C-alpha positions in Angstrom: 0.0 0.0 0.0 1.4 3.4 -1.0 2.0 6.0 1.6 -0.2 9.1 1.1 1.5 12.3 0.1 1.5 14.9 2.9 0.8 18.6 2.5 4.4 19.3 3.3 5.7 17.0 0.5 3.2 18.6 -1.9 4.4 22.1 -1.1 8.0 21.0 -1.8 6.9 19.7 -5.2 5.1 22.9 -6.0 8.1 25.0 -5.1 10.5 23.1 -7.4 12.3 24.9 -10.2 10.2 24.7 -13.5 11.7 22.9 -16.4 10.3 25.4 -18.8 10.7 29.2 -19.1 7.5 30.4 -20.9 9.0 33.9 -21.3 11.2 32.3 -24.0 8.2 30.8 -25.8 8.3 31.8 -29.5 6.0 30.5 -32.3 7.0 33.2 -34.9 8.2 30.4 -37.2 4.8 28.7 -37.3 3.0 29.2 -40.6 -0.8 29.7 -40.0 -1.3 29.7 -43.8 -3.1 33.0 -44.1 -2.8 36.6 -43.1 -3.7 37.8 -39.6 -6.6 39.8 -41.1 -8.1 36.8 -42.8 -7.7 34.7 -39.7 -9.5 37.2 -37.6 -12.3 37.5 -40.2 -12.7 33.7 -40.2 -13.0 33.6 -36.4 -15.7 36.3 -36.5 -17.6 34.6 -39.3 -17.4 31.2 -37.6 -18.5 32.6 -34.3 -21.5 34.4 -35.7 -22.6 32.5 -38.9 -22.2 28.9 -37.6 -24.2 28.9 -34.4 -26.9 31.2 -35.8 -27.5 29.0 -38.9 -30.4 26.5 -38.8 -29.4 23.0 -37.7 -30.0 21.4 -41.1 -28.3 24.2 -43.2 -25.3 22.0 -43.8 -24.8 23.3 -47.3 -24.5 26.8 -46.0 -21.8 25.9 -43.5 -19.9 23.8 -46.1 -20.1 26.8 -48.4 -18.5 29.1 -45.8 -15.8 26.6 -45.1 -15.0 26.3 -48.9 -15.0 30.1 -49.1 -12.2 30.1 -46.5 -10.2 27.4 -48.3 -11.4 24.1 -46.9 -11.8 21.2 -49.3 -15.3 19.8 -48.6 -16.9 17.0 -50.7 -20.5 16.4 -51.7 -23.3 15.8 -49.1 -21.1 16.6 -46.1 -23.0 17.3 -42.8 -21.4 20.0 -40.5 -23.3 20.8 -37.3 -23.6 24.4 -36.2 -21.4 24.1 -33.1 -18.5 22.4 -34.9 -15.3 24.5 -34.8 -12.4 24.7 -37.2 -9.2 26.6 -36.3 -7.8 27.1 -39.8 -10.3 25.7 -42.4 -7.7 26.0 -45.2 -5.9 23.1 -43.6 -8.9 20.8 -43.6 -10.1 18.3 -46.2 -13.4 16.4 -45.8 -14.5 13.7 -48.3 -18.0 13.0 -49.7 -20.9 12.3 -47.4 -19.0 12.6 -44.1 -20.6 13.9 -40.9 -19.1 16.2 -38.3 -21.1 16.3 -35.1 -21.9 19.0 -32.6 -19.1 20.5 -30.6 -16.4 18.7 -32.6 -13.1 20.7 -32.7 -10.8 20.6 -35.7 -7.7 22.1 -34.1 -6.1 22.3 -37.5 -2.7 23.9 -36.9 -1.5 21.2 -39.3 -3.5 19.3 -42.0 -6.6 17.3 -41.0 -7.7 15.0 -43.8 -11.0 13.1 -43.5 -12.1 10.5 -46.0 -15.5 9.8 -47.4 -18.5 8.4 -45.4 -16.7 9.2 -42.1 -18.5 10.0 -38.9 -16.8 12.3 -36.3 -19.3 12.2 -33.5 -20.1 15.0 -31.0 -17.5 16.6 -28.7 -14.6 14.8 -30.3 -11.3 16.8 -30.5 -8.9 16.4 -33.4 -5.7 18.0 -32.2 -2.7 18.6 -34.6 -0.7 20.7 -32.1 1.5 19.9 -29.1 4.7 21.1 -27.4 8.2 19.7 -27.0 8.4 19.0 -23.2 12.1 18.3 -23.4 13.1 21.8 -24.3 13.1 24.8 -21.9 11.4 27.0 -24.5 8.4 24.6 -24.8 8.2 25.0 -28.6 5.1 24.3 -30.6 5.1 21.0 -32.6 2.5 20.0 -35.2 1.7 16.9 -37.2 -1.2 16.0 -39.5 -4.2 13.8 -38.7 -5.5 11.4 -41.4 -8.7 9.5 -41.1 -9.6 7.0 -43.8 -12.9 6.3 -45.6 -15.7 4.7 -43.6 -14.3 5.4 -40.2 -16.5 6.1 -37.2 -14.9 8.2 -34.4 -17.5 7.9 -31.6 -18.5 10.6 -29.1 -15.9 12.6 -27.0 -12.8 11.1 -28.5 -9.3 12.7 -28.6 -7.1 12.2 -31.6 -3.5 13.2 -31.2 -1.1 14.9 -33.6 0.4 12.6 -36.3 -2.3 9.9 -35.9 -3.6 7.9 -38.9 -6.8 5.9 -38.5 -7.2 3.3 -41.3 -10.2 2.9 -43.5 -13.4 1.5 -41.9 -12.0 1.4 -38.4 -14.2 2.3 -35.4 -13.0 4.3 -32.4 -15.1 3.7 -29.3 -16.6 6.5 -27.2 -14.3 8.6 -25.0 -11.1 7.0 -26.4 -7.8 8.8 -26.6 -6.0 7.9 -29.8 -2.2 8.5 -29.5 -1.0 5.9 -32.1 -2.1 4.8 -35.5 -5.1 2.4 -35.7 -5.0 -0.1 -38.6 -7.9 -0.4 -41.1 -11.1 -2.3 -40.2 -10.2 -2.5 -36.5 -12.6 -1.8 -33.7 -10.6 0.0 -31.0 -11.3 1.8 -27.8 -9.7 3.0 -24.5 -7.1 5.3 -23.2 -4.7 4.8 -24.8 -6.8 3.5 -27.6 -6.1 -0.1 -28.7 -7.5 -2.3 -31.4 -9.5 -5.4 -30.2 -11.1 -7.1 -33.1 -11.8 -6.7 -36.8 -14.9 -4.9 -38.1 -17.2 -6.8 -40.4 -20.3 -5.6 -42.3 -23.4 -7.4 -43.4 -24.0 -6.0 -46.8 -27.5 -7.5 -47.0 -28.9 -5.0 -44.6 
């Protein structure tokens, strides 16, 4: 049985010298892909037009995303509370669905295939930080999700992850590594447990 940490020990931990110096943080080399003015305009448009649009006006929201450089396929469903940091770094294939409160934290590319479901409150995160450097520099890596994937509700997908075609990610999973095609996976960290099959007669 582990000995409980006392308040005195906790205070010593809190007073330790920090490994990072956030005064030295610098992301001036990060390419956001558009001018500051266009980025601010996008954030304003998204904050106003998305939540005020009628729930089933998916075509309108897709049109706005395309206007700002996103590559959006046919028949795509985008819910009003979905959020896209930089839409020009987002590609979504035909007939895919993006649920309410989904976040595309698209500091790097996010590529979604066709007939993909990203369920509500999931977070696709392409940005992180190098914890081994004092300056805590920004790091980014793309996310790629293959055709026919279902990412169930409240999942976190980490930078650099690829989810193979027709895989299923169970609810509230945290995906830190690649998931092979056709696998049903869940958990934190997310792991594949068995192969997905489909009855084409139904």
